[in-house]
Backbone as numpy.savetxt, mean C-alpha at the origin, in Angstrom:
# Nx Ny Nz CAx CAy CAz Cx Cy Cz
-26.23 9.70 -9.00 -26.62 8.51 -9.75 -26.02 7.27 -9.10
-26.69 6.09 -9.23 -26.17 4.88 -8.59 -24.93 4.36 -9.29
-24.24 3.48 -8.60 -23.06 2.85 -9.17 -23.45 2.07 -10.42
-22.70 2.24 -11.49 -22.96 1.58 -12.77 -21.99 0.40 -12.91
-22.45 -0.78 -12.54 -21.59 -1.96 -12.51 -20.99 -2.27 -13.88
-21.84 -2.34 -14.90 -21.37 -2.71 -16.23 -20.37 -1.70 -16.78
-20.62 -0.42 -16.54 -19.72 0.61 -17.05 -18.35 0.50 -16.37
-18.36 0.28 -15.03 -17.09 0.18 -14.30 -16.32 -1.08 -14.71
-17.01 -2.21 -14.84 -16.34 -3.45 -15.22 -15.67 -3.35 -16.58
-16.21 -2.51 -17.44 -15.68 -2.38 -18.80 -15.05 -1.02 -19.04
-14.54 -0.40 -17.97 -13.97 0.94 -18.10 -12.76 0.91 -19.04
-12.68 1.86 -19.97 -11.57 1.88 -20.94 -10.33 2.57 -20.37
-9.52 1.83 -19.64 -8.33 2.40 -19.00 -7.24 2.68 -20.04
-6.67 3.87 -19.95 -5.51 4.19 -20.78 -4.25 3.70 -20.08
-3.27 3.27 -20.84 -2.00 2.85 -20.28 -1.30 4.08 -19.68
-0.87 3.96 -18.43 -0.18 5.07 -17.75 1.32 4.83 -17.78
2.07 5.86 -18.11 3.53 5.77 -18.13 4.10 6.73 -17.10
5.18 6.33 -16.47 5.84 7.19 -15.49 7.34 6.97 -15.54
8.07 8.08 -15.68 9.52 8.04 -15.58 9.90 8.43 -14.15
10.82 7.69 -13.57 11.28 8.01 -12.22 12.81 7.99 -12.22
13.37 8.84 -11.37 14.82 8.98 -11.29 15.32 8.40 -9.97
16.63 8.36 -9.82 17.21 7.94 -8.54 16.75 8.85 -7.41
16.56 10.11 -7.71 16.06 11.04 -6.70 14.67 10.61 -6.23
13.80 10.20 -7.14 12.46 9.75 -6.77 12.52 8.49 -5.91
13.44 7.59 -6.25 13.60 6.35 -5.49 14.06 6.65 -4.06
14.99 7.57 -3.93 15.46 7.97 -2.60 14.37 8.69 -1.83
13.63 9.57 -2.50 12.56 10.31 -1.84 11.49 9.36 -1.32
11.16 8.33 -2.08 10.19 7.36 -1.61 10.70 6.65 -0.35
11.97 6.26 -0.35 12.55 5.59 0.82 12.49 6.48 2.05
12.82 7.75 1.88 12.73 8.69 3.00 11.28 8.85 3.45
10.36 8.84 2.49 8.95 9.01 2.82 8.39 7.88 3.67
8.97 6.67 3.55 8.50 5.56 4.39 9.46 5.29 5.54
10.24 6.32 5.90 10.97 6.29 7.16 12.36 5.70 7.14
12.92 5.44 5.96 14.28 4.92 5.91 15.28 6.00 6.30
16.43 5.59 6.75 17.57 6.49 7.00 17.34 7.46 8.15
16.84 6.97 9.27 16.66 7.83 10.44 17.86 7.78 11.39
18.84 6.93 11.09 20.01 6.81 11.96 21.23 7.48 11.32
22.17 7.87 12.16 23.43 8.41 11.68 24.55 7.91 12.60
25.50 7.09 12.10 25.62 6.67 10.71 24.57 5.63 10.32
24.32 5.53 9.02 23.32 4.59 8.53 23.89 3.18 8.49
23.12 2.20 8.95 23.56 0.81 8.80 23.51 0.42 7.33
24.29 -0.57 6.92 24.32 -0.97 5.51 22.94 -1.32 4.95
22.09 -1.89 5.79 20.77 -2.26 5.33 19.90 -1.09 4.93
20.14 0.08 5.48 19.37 1.27 5.14 20.08 2.13 4.11
21.42 2.11 4.13 22.19 2.96 3.23 21.86 2.70 1.77
21.61 1.45 1.43 21.36 1.08 0.03 20.10 1.73 -0.54
19.19 2.15 0.32 17.94 2.72 -0.17 17.99 4.24 -0.35
19.07 4.87 0.10 19.13 6.34 0.03 20.44 6.86 -0.55
21.34 5.94 -0.95 22.66 6.37 -1.42 22.77 6.03 -2.90
22.91 7.07 -3.72 22.84 6.91 -5.17 23.94 6.02 -5.75
25.06 5.84 -5.05 26.16 5.07 -5.61 25.93 3.56 -5.52
25.04 3.14 -4.63 24.75 1.72 -4.49 23.25 1.52 -4.25
22.45 2.18 -5.05 21.03 2.33 -4.77 20.22 1.08 -5.13
19.35 0.68 -4.19 18.34 -0.35 -4.42 16.97 0.28 -4.20
16.03 -0.05 -5.05 14.66 0.45 -4.88 13.92 -0.45 -3.90
13.22 0.16 -2.96 12.36 -0.62 -2.08 11.24 -1.24 -2.90
10.92 -2.50 -2.67 9.96 -3.18 -3.54 8.58 -2.55 -3.57
8.13 -1.94 -2.45 6.79 -1.35 -2.43 6.70 -0.08 -3.26
7.83 0.46 -3.72 7.79 1.61 -4.62 7.01 1.25 -5.89
7.08 -0.01 -6.30 6.36 -0.45 -7.50 4.86 -0.29 -7.37
4.36 -0.33 -6.13 2.91 -0.24 -5.91 2.36 1.16 -6.12
3.22 2.17 -6.17 2.73 3.55 -6.32 3.15 4.15 -7.66
3.70 3.34 -8.55 4.14 3.84 -9.85 3.10 3.55 -10.93
3.00 4.48 -11.89 2.19 4.30 -13.10 0.74 3.97 -12.80
0.18 4.64 -11.77 -1.22 4.45 -11.44 -2.12 5.40 -12.21
-3.41 5.07 -12.21 -4.39 5.89 -12.92 -5.72 5.79 -12.18
-5.86 6.58 -11.11 -7.07 6.50 -10.29 -8.04 7.66 -10.51
-7.74 8.57 -11.44 -8.62 9.72 -11.66 -10.02 9.29 -12.11
-10.12 8.15 -12.75 -11.41 7.70 -13.28 -12.46 7.53 -12.18
-12.00 7.25 -10.95 -12.94 7.00 -9.85 -13.82 8.21 -9.60
-13.29 9.41 -9.89 -14.07 10.64 -9.68 -14.99 10.96 -10.86
-14.95 10.17 -11.91 -15.81 10.42 -13.07 -17.27 10.17 -12.67
-18.15 11.15 -12.86 -19.56 10.98 -12.46 -20.23 9.78 -13.11
-19.76 9.36 -14.27 -20.39 8.24 -14.96 -20.23 6.93 -14.19
-19.21 6.85 -13.33 -19.02 5.63 -12.54 -20.04 5.52 -11.41
-20.53 6.64 -10.93 -21.53 6.62 -9.86 -20.98 6.28 -8.49
-19.67 6.47 -8.28 -19.06 6.15 -6.99 -19.16 7.34 -6.06
-19.64 7.10 -4.83 -19.77 8.15 -3.82 -18.40 8.38 -3.18
-17.67 9.37 -3.69 -16.30 9.59 -3.22 -16.21 10.03 -1.77
-17.27 10.59 -1.24 -17.24 11.06 0.14 -17.24 9.91 1.14
-17.47 8.69 0.66 -17.57 7.54 1.57 -16.72 6.37 1.08
-15.54 6.70 0.59 -14.63 5.70 0.04 -13.43 5.51 0.96
-13.03 4.27 1.19 -11.87 3.94 2.02 -10.99 2.94 1.29
-9.67 3.08 1.47 -8.71 2.10 0.96 -8.76 0.90 1.89
-9.21 -0.25 1.38 -9.42 -1.40 2.24 -8.23 -2.33 2.36
-7.66 -2.73 1.23 -6.56 -3.69 1.22 -5.55 -3.29 0.15
-4.34 -3.81 0.30 -3.30 -3.60 -0.70 -2.59 -4.92 -0.95
-2.31 -5.19 -2.21 -1.65 -6.44 -2.60 -0.49 -6.09 -3.53
0.58 -6.85 -3.43 1.71 -6.63 -4.32 2.46 -7.94 -4.54
2.69 -8.27 -5.80 3.54 -9.39 -6.17 4.69 -8.84 -7.01
5.91 -9.12 -6.59 7.10 -8.65 -7.30 7.58 -9.77 -8.22
7.62 -9.52 -9.51 8.08 -10.51 -10.47 9.58 -10.36 -10.76
10.04 -9.10 -10.79 11.46 -8.80 -10.96 11.77 -7.56 -10.14
12.98 -7.46 -9.58 13.32 -6.26 -8.80 13.15 -4.99 -9.61
12.64 -3.96 -8.98 12.44 -2.67 -9.63 13.80 -1.99 -9.81
14.14 -1.56 -11.02 15.40 -0.82 -11.21 15.39 0.47 -10.40
16.55 0.98 -9.98 16.59 2.21 -9.18 16.16 3.45 -9.95
16.13 3.38 -11.28 15.61 4.48 -12.09 15.16 3.89 -13.42
14.28 4.62 -14.11 13.82 4.13 -15.39 12.45 4.67 -15.73
11.77 3.98 -16.62 10.41 4.33 -17.01 9.57 3.07 -17.02
8.38 3.16 -16.47 7.47 2.03 -16.41 6.12 2.42 -16.98
5.35 1.41 -17.33 3.95 1.67 -17.69 3.06 0.71 -16.92
1.87 1.21 -16.59 0.92 0.43 -15.82 -0.38 0.25 -16.58
-0.93 -0.95 -16.50 -2.21 -1.26 -17.13 -3.20 -1.64 -16.04
-4.24 -0.83 -15.88 -5.24 -1.05 -14.84 -6.37 -1.94 -15.35
-7.00 -2.65 -14.42 -8.21 -3.40 -14.75 -9.07 -3.55 -13.50
-10.37 -3.60 -13.70 -11.30 -3.85 -12.60 -11.49 -5.36 -12.49
-11.19 -5.91 -11.33 -11.33 -7.35 -11.14 -12.77 -7.74 -10.82
-13.35 -7.07 -9.84 -14.74 -7.37 -9.47 -15.27 -6.32 -8.51
-16.59 -6.23 -8.41 -17.25 -5.37 -7.43 -18.24 -6.24 -6.67
-18.09 -6.28 -5.36 -18.94 -7.11 -4.52 -19.94 -6.23 -3.77
-21.20 -6.61 -3.83 -22.28 -5.86 -3.21 -22.60 -6.48 -1.85
-22.31 -5.73 -0.77 -22.55 -6.25 0.57 -23.94 -5.91 1.09
-24.69 -5.09 0.35 -26.03 -4.71 0.76 -26.19 -3.21 0.87
-27.40 -2.72 0.79 -27.65 -1.28 0.73 -27.06 -0.52 1.91
-27.16 -1.08 3.09 -26.65 -0.38 4.27 -25.22 -0.79 4.62
-24.62 -1.68 3.81 -23.31 -2.23 4.16 -22.21 -1.87 3.17
-22.54 -1.27 2.05 -21.54 -0.82 1.11 -21.18 -1.86 0.06
-20.14 -1.54 -0.71 -19.65 -2.42 -1.77 -18.13 -2.38 -1.76
-17.51 -3.40 -2.33 -16.05 -3.49 -2.37 -15.59 -3.67 -3.82
-14.73 -2.76 -4.25 -14.18 -2.77 -5.60 -12.74 -3.29 -5.55
-12.43 -4.28 -6.39 -11.07 -4.82 -6.46 -10.44 -4.42 -7.79
-9.23 -3.83 -7.70 -8.49 -3.36 -8.86 -7.16 -4.10 -8.98
-6.62 -4.12 -10.21 -5.30 -4.70 -10.44 -4.53 -3.81 -11.42
-3.22 -3.68 -11.17 -2.35 -2.93 -12.07 -1.12 -3.78 -12.39
-0.87 -4.00 -13.67 0.32 -4.70 -14.10 1.37 -3.65 -14.47
2.54 -3.74 -13.85 3.61 -2.77 -14.04 4.73 -3.40 -14.86
5.07 -2.76 -15.97 6.11 -3.25 -16.87 7.19 -2.20 -17.07
8.40 -2.67 -17.32 9.49 -1.78 -17.70 9.23 -1.29 -19.13
9.24 0.02 -19.32 8.89 0.58 -20.62 9.92 0.26 -21.69
11.18 0.15 -21.31 12.24 -0.09 -22.29 12.29 -1.55 -22.74
12.23 -2.48 -21.80 12.38 -3.90 -22.13 11.07 -4.66 -22.22
10.01 -4.09 -21.63 8.74 -4.81 -21.55 8.67 -5.81 -20.43
9.73 -5.91 -19.62 9.76 -6.89 -18.52 8.62 -6.63 -17.54
7.98 -7.71 -17.12 6.88 -7.63 -16.14 7.49 -7.50 -14.75
7.38 -6.33 -14.15 8.04 -6.06 -12.88 7.17 -6.41 -11.67
5.90 -6.05 -11.72 5.07 -6.22 -10.53 3.60 -6.26 -10.90
2.83 -6.89 -10.03 1.37 -6.83 -10.08 0.90 -6.20 -8.78
0.30 -5.03 -8.88 -0.21 -4.33 -7.70 -1.73 -4.38 -7.72
-2.31 -4.68 -6.58 -3.76 -4.73 -6.48 -4.23 -4.02 -5.23
-5.47 -3.65 -5.21 -6.02 -3.00 -4.03 -7.53 -3.13 -4.04
-8.12 -2.98 -2.87 -9.57 -2.94 -2.76 -9.99 -1.60 -2.20
-11.15 -1.15 -2.64 -11.75 0.09 -2.18 -13.10 -0.23 -1.57
-13.28 0.13 -0.31 -14.55 -0.06 0.37 -15.41 1.17 0.11
-16.51 0.99 -0.60 -17.39 2.09 -0.99 -18.64 2.05 -0.11
-18.60 2.78 0.98 -19.67 2.71 1.97 -21.00 3.20 1.43
-20.97 4.08 0.44 -22.21 4.66 -0.08 -22.76 3.99 -1.31
-22.21 2.84 -1.71 -22.61 2.25 -2.98 -23.13 0.82 -2.88
-23.52 0.41 -1.68 -24.11 -0.91 -1.54 -25.52 -0.95 -2.09
-25.99 -2.16 -2.41 -27.35 -2.31 -2.89 -27.55 -2.00 -4.35
-26.49 -2.13 -5.16 -26.62 -1.82 -6.58 -27.13 -3.02 -7.38
-27.33 -4.16 -6.71 -27.88 -5.33 -7.39 -26.87 -6.42 -7.68
-25.65 -6.29 -7.16 -24.63 -7.30 -7.38 -24.64 -8.37 -6.30
-23.62 -9.20 -6.29 -23.51 -10.28 -5.32 -22.31 -10.09 -4.42
-22.38 -10.66 -3.22 -21.25 -10.65 -2.30 -20.47 -11.96 -2.36
-20.95 -12.92 -3.11 -20.32 -14.23 -3.16 -18.99 -14.17 -3.90
-18.01 -14.86 -3.35 -16.71 -14.95 -4.00 -15.71 -13.89 -3.59
-16.09 -12.99 -2.67 -15.14 -11.96 -2.26 -13.94 -12.59 -1.56
-12.72 -12.20 -1.93 -11.53 -12.78 -1.29 -11.54 -12.55 0.22
-11.09 -13.56 0.95 -11.03 -13.46 2.40 -9.64 -12.99 2.82
-9.57 -12.18 3.91 -8.26 -11.77 4.42 -7.44 -12.97 4.87
-6.13 -12.82 4.82 -5.25 -13.90 5.26 -5.47 -14.16 6.75
-5.67 -15.41 7.12 -5.96 -15.76 8.51 -4.69 -15.67 9.35
-4.75 -14.86 10.40 -3.61 -14.72 11.30 -3.48 -15.94 12.19
-2.24 -16.36 12.50 -2.05 -17.47 13.42 -2.67 -17.16 14.79
-3.30 -18.12 15.36 -3.97 -17.92 16.64 -3.28 -18.74 17.73
-3.26 -18.19 18.92 -2.83 -18.96 20.08 -1.34 -19.05 20.29
-0.54 -18.27 19.56 0.90 -18.29 19.83 1.49 -16.91 19.62
2.54 -16.66 20.37 3.20 -15.36 20.30 3.92 -15.19 18.97
4.14 -13.95 18.61 4.87 -13.66 17.39 6.28 -14.23 17.46
6.82 -14.62 16.32 8.18 -15.16 16.25 9.23 -14.07 16.24
8.86 -12.87 15.84 9.80 -11.75 15.83 9.00 -10.45 15.77
9.63 -9.36 16.20 8.97 -8.06 16.17 10.02 -6.97 16.06
9.62 -5.83 15.53 10.51 -4.68 15.43 9.67 -3.42 15.52
10.21 -2.42 16.21 9.55 -1.11 16.33 10.26 -0.12 15.42
9.49 0.52 14.54 10.03 1.52 13.63 9.31 2.84 13.86
10.04 3.92 14.07 9.41 5.21 14.34 8.92 5.89 13.07
7.98 6.78 13.22 7.63 7.73 12.17 7.89 9.13 12.73
8.11 10.06 11.84 8.36 11.45 12.25 7.08 12.27 12.19
7.01 13.36 12.95 5.83 14.23 12.87 5.57 14.74 11.46
6.64 14.91 10.66 6.48 15.42 9.30 6.43 14.29 8.26
6.21 13.04 8.70 6.27 11.91 7.78 5.29 12.03 6.62
4.07 12.46 6.89 3.07 12.54 5.82 3.41 13.64 4.81
3.96 14.76 5.29 4.31 15.83 4.37 5.47 15.42 3.47
6.31 14.51 3.95 7.40 14.00 3.13 6.90 12.92 2.18
6.06 12.02 2.68 5.59 10.93 1.84 4.75 11.43 0.66
3.98 12.49 0.86 3.10 12.96 -0.21 3.89 13.44 -1.42
5.17 13.73 -1.27 6.00 14.14 -2.40 6.23 13.00 -3.39
5.85 11.78 -3.00 5.93 10.65 -3.92 4.67 10.50 -4.76
3.73 11.45 -4.62 2.61 11.46 -5.56 1.22 11.44 -4.99
1.04 11.18 -3.70 -0.31 11.17 -3.12 -0.56 12.51 -2.45
-1.28 13.39 -3.15 -1.46 14.77 -2.71 -2.74 14.99 -1.92
-3.37 13.94 -1.46 -4.62 14.08 -0.71 -4.41 15.04 0.47
-5.16 16.16 0.53 -4.94 17.16 1.59 -5.29 16.65 2.98
-5.98 15.51 3.06 -6.30 14.93 4.37 -5.03 14.68 5.18
-3.91 14.50 4.50 -2.66 14.14 5.17 -1.79 15.34 5.53
-2.27 16.55 5.24 -1.46 17.73 5.54 -2.27 18.90 6.09
-3.55 18.98 5.78 -4.39 20.13 6.15 -5.16 19.82 7.44
-4.83 20.49 8.56 -5.51 20.19 9.83 -7.02 20.42 9.77
-7.45 21.46 9.06 -8.88 21.75 9.00 -9.65 20.65 8.27
-9.10 20.19 7.17 -9.75 19.11 6.43 -9.73 17.81 7.22
-8.64 17.57 7.94 -8.57 16.36 8.76 -9.64 16.36 9.84
-9.83 17.50 10.49 -10.87 17.60 11.53 -12.26 17.41 10.93
-12.48 17.97 9.74 -13.77 17.81 9.08 -14.07 16.35 8.74
-12.99 15.58 8.53 -13.14 14.15 8.22 -13.23 13.29 9.48
-13.13 13.93 10.66 -13.28 13.20 11.91 -11.99 12.81 12.59
-10.86 13.37 12.15 -9.57 13.06 12.76 -9.07 14.25 13.56
-8.36 13.97 14.65 -7.88 15.06 15.50 -6.77 15.87 14.83
-6.08 15.26 13.88 -5.03 15.93 13.12 -4.78 15.13 11.85
-4.00 15.63 10.90 -3.75 14.88 9.67 -3.18 13.49 9.96
-3.62 12.53 9.17 -3.21 11.14 9.37 -2.14 10.76 8.34
-1.44 9.69 8.64 -0.43 9.19 7.73 -1.09 8.42 6.58
-0.52 8.51 5.41 -1.03 7.73 4.28 -0.97 6.24 4.61
-2.03 5.53 4.25 -2.01 4.09 4.45 -0.87 3.42 3.70
-0.55 3.95 2.52 0.52 3.36 1.73 1.90 3.65 2.33
1.99 4.68 3.16 3.23 4.91 3.89 3.39 3.85 4.98
2.33 3.59 5.74 2.38 2.53 6.74 2.69 1.18 6.09
2.13 0.96 4.91 2.38 -0.28 4.15 3.86 -0.40 3.81
4.47 0.68 3.37 5.89 0.67 3.07 6.74 0.42 4.30
6.33 0.99 5.43 7.07 0.76 6.67 6.98 -0.71 7.08
5.81 -1.32 6.88 5.68 -2.75 7.16 6.62 -3.57 6.29
6.76 -3.16 5.02 7.69 -3.87 4.13 9.12 -3.75 4.65
9.51 -2.57 5.11 10.85 -2.39 5.67 11.05 -3.32 6.87
10.01 -3.46 7.68 10.12 -4.33 8.86 10.33 -5.79 8.45
9.55 -6.25 7.46 9.70 -7.63 7.00 11.08 -7.84 6.39
11.56 -6.87 5.63 12.90 -6.97 5.04 13.96 -7.09 6.13
13.84 -6.28 7.19 14.81 -6.32 8.28 14.75 -7.64 9.04
13.54 -8.11 9.32 13.38 -9.27 10.20 13.66 -10.60 9.51
13.35 -10.69 8.20 13.44 -11.99 7.56 14.20 -12.01 6.23
14.65 -10.87 5.75 15.33 -10.83 4.44 16.73 -10.27 4.51
17.24 -10.00 5.70 18.55 -9.40 5.81 18.65 -8.09 5.06
17.53 -7.36 4.98 17.42 -6.08 4.26 17.72 -6.20 2.76
17.60 -7.43 2.22 17.79 -7.65 0.79 16.45 -7.47 0.08
16.30 -6.34 -0.62 15.03 -6.02 -1.27 14.63 -7.06 -2.29
15.60 -7.73 -2.89 15.30 -8.71 -3.92 14.66 -9.98 -3.41
14.61 -10.17 -2.09 14.03 -11.40 -1.54 12.53 -11.30 -1.26
11.98 -10.09 -1.25 10.55 -9.93 -1.00 9.79 -10.15 -2.30
8.89 -11.12 -2.30 8.16 -11.48 -3.51 6.69 -11.09 -3.46
6.13 -10.99 -2.28 4.70 -10.68 -2.15 4.46 -9.98 -0.84
3.54 -8.99 -0.83 3.19 -8.29 0.40 1.74 -7.84 0.31
0.89 -8.50 1.11 -0.54 -8.19 1.12 -0.95 -7.76 2.53
-1.93 -6.86 2.61 -2.32 -6.36 3.92 -3.73 -5.78 3.87
-4.38 -5.74 5.03 -5.67 -5.07 5.19 -5.47 -3.86 6.09
-5.98 -2.70 5.67 -5.89 -1.50 6.48 -6.99 -1.51 7.54
-6.58 -1.42 8.81 -7.52 -1.56 9.91 -7.82 -0.25 10.62
-6.83 0.65 10.74 -7.03 1.91 11.44 -5.97 2.90 10.99
-6.25 4.20 11.07 -5.26 5.20 10.65 -4.10 5.31 11.64
-2.99 5.80 11.12 -1.79 6.09 11.91 -1.58 7.59 11.90
-1.13 8.14 13.04 -0.80 9.56 13.10 0.72 9.72 12.99
1.17 10.65 12.15 2.61 10.88 12.05 3.23 11.14 13.41
4.38 10.53 13.66 5.05 10.64 14.95 4.87 9.40 15.81
3.92 8.53 15.44 3.71 7.32 16.22 4.76 6.26 15.86
4.95 5.32 16.77 5.85 4.20 16.56 5.05 3.01 16.09
5.53 2.36 15.02 4.82 1.21 14.46 5.56 -0.07 14.81
4.89 -0.95 15.54 5.45 -2.26 15.88 4.92 -3.29 14.90
5.84 -3.92 14.17 5.47 -5.00 13.26 5.82 -6.32 13.91
4.81 -7.17 14.11 4.99 -8.52 14.63 4.80 -9.51 13.49
5.68 -10.49 13.41 5.55 -11.48 12.35 5.51 -12.89 12.92
4.81 -13.74 12.20 4.70 -15.15 12.53 5.17 -15.96 11.33
6.17 -16.81 11.53 6.59 -17.70 10.46 5.46 -18.70 10.18
5.07 -18.81 8.91 3.87 -19.58 8.58 4.15 -20.57 7.45
5.35 -21.13 7.46 5.76 -22.07 6.43 6.99 -21.56 5.72
7.69 -22.40 4.98 8.91 -21.98 4.29 8.66 -20.78 3.37
9.37 -19.69 3.62 9.24 -18.51 2.78 7.94 -17.75 2.93
7.20 -18.01 4.01 5.92 -17.35 4.22 5.85 -16.78 5.64
5.35 -15.55 5.76 5.14 -14.97 7.08 3.81 -14.23 7.11
3.19 -14.28 8.27 2.03 -13.44 8.55 2.52 -12.28 9.41
1.85 -11.13 9.31 2.29 -10.00 10.12 1.13 -9.08 10.47
1.38 -8.29 11.51 0.41 -7.30 12.00 1.20 -6.08 12.45
0.63 -4.89 12.26 1.29 -3.64 12.63 0.41 -2.88 13.61
1.01 -2.48 14.73 0.27 -1.76 15.78 0.90 -0.39 16.01
0.04 0.63 16.13 0.48 1.96 16.54 0.63 1.92 18.06
1.88 1.90 18.54 2.14 1.60 19.95 1.52 2.60 20.91
1.61 3.89 20.59 1.16 4.91 21.54 -0.32 4.79 21.88
-1.11 4.27 20.95 -2.55 4.11 21.20 -2.97 2.66 21.34
-2.03 1.74 21.12 -2.37 0.32 21.20 -3.39 -0.10 20.16
-3.35 0.51 18.98 -4.34 0.27 17.93 -3.70 -0.52 16.79
-4.36 -1.58 16.35 -3.89 -2.32 15.19 -4.18 -1.49 13.94
-3.13 -1.12 13.23 -3.28 -0.28 12.04 -3.33 -1.11 10.76
-2.50 -2.15 10.67 -2.48 -3.06 9.53 -2.68 -4.47 10.05
-3.58 -5.20 9.42 -3.89 -6.55 9.91 -3.92 -7.53 8.75
-3.95 -8.82 9.10 -4.04 -9.88 8.10 -2.93 -9.77 7.06
-1.74 -9.35 7.52 -0.61 -9.20 6.61 -0.03 -10.54 6.21
0.40 -10.61 4.96 0.99 -11.84 4.44 2.13 -11.48 3.50
3.27 -12.13 3.68 4.42 -11.89 2.81 5.03 -13.21 2.38
5.57 -13.22 1.15 6.33 -14.36 0.65 7.74 -13.90 0.33
8.70 -14.76 0.65 10.12 -14.41 0.53 10.84 -15.53 -0.19
11.90 -15.17 -0.91 12.78 -16.20 -1.45 13.73 -16.64 -0.35
14.01 -17.91 -0.28 14.85 -18.46 0.79 16.32 -18.41 0.41
C-alpha cells in the first residue's frame, strides 16, 4: 500500500520511558570508542569511571525512542528502501549519569521528492527526566524513504544541510580509531539491526562486511568536537547536527575536521581515512564559551 501521509502526520505516539544505569552510560561510551588508551587521559576517564562519571551528550539521542511504528503496515513505508539521512541534537541540560527518562515522539513533516526520487520523513523526540520533568534534550532525525516518493506531497520547505565553509583549510583535526568489534559493542546500547553483525545479511544488502552504526560514527564525531573545542567538557556541547554520507566499516580510522564558524559555532566533516570516503558531512555544532 502507498504511504499514508495523513495517518503518519497524526500517528498516536505513546510516551516511551527508559531507565538507564551507570553501567549503560559506560557501555555507550565504550561503544563509541572511548577509553582505548592505557592509562586513560582525564578527558576520557570521566566517561567510563563510575566514581566521577559524566554522560556523553549524544547518549541522549538514543534514549527513550519509539521507532517500531515505522514497520506498521498502516504507515505504508517501504522498509526495504529506508536510510537514516540526518541526525540532530540539542542539549538543554546535561544528561545525568543514571536515571529514568521519557521521550515524546512527533512527526515534523514528510517531503515528497517525486516518484523516482523518494521522500524524506523528519521526526523529533523530546527527552525529559522522569523524576523532575526537566527538559534534557531534543533529538531529531530524517529518514530517506527511497520507495515512497510520488505520494502527492510537496518538496517545498525541506531543511537544507548546513553549508560547509569553502576555500579554506580546516582549523583543527583529530583522528580517532574504531575497533574491528566496534559494531558488536555499540549494538549493546540498543540498536540490534543484524546488518551490523551478520556477514551474510550485510552482503545481501550490498556491503562487503557488516558496517558500523551511523549513530556510532555520530557519537565518535561528538567525542572529536569535545576534544578539539570543549576541553572534553561534555557540558559545553549544546547542539550537534550531521548528514550521513557513506557507511563506515569497523576498524577504520575516522578523521574529524572542524572549521570555526563564529563564536561558539563549528562546522565539521568526518572521513574514513583508509578509503578516503566522507562518512559524515554538513556537520554543525554549537558550544558554550
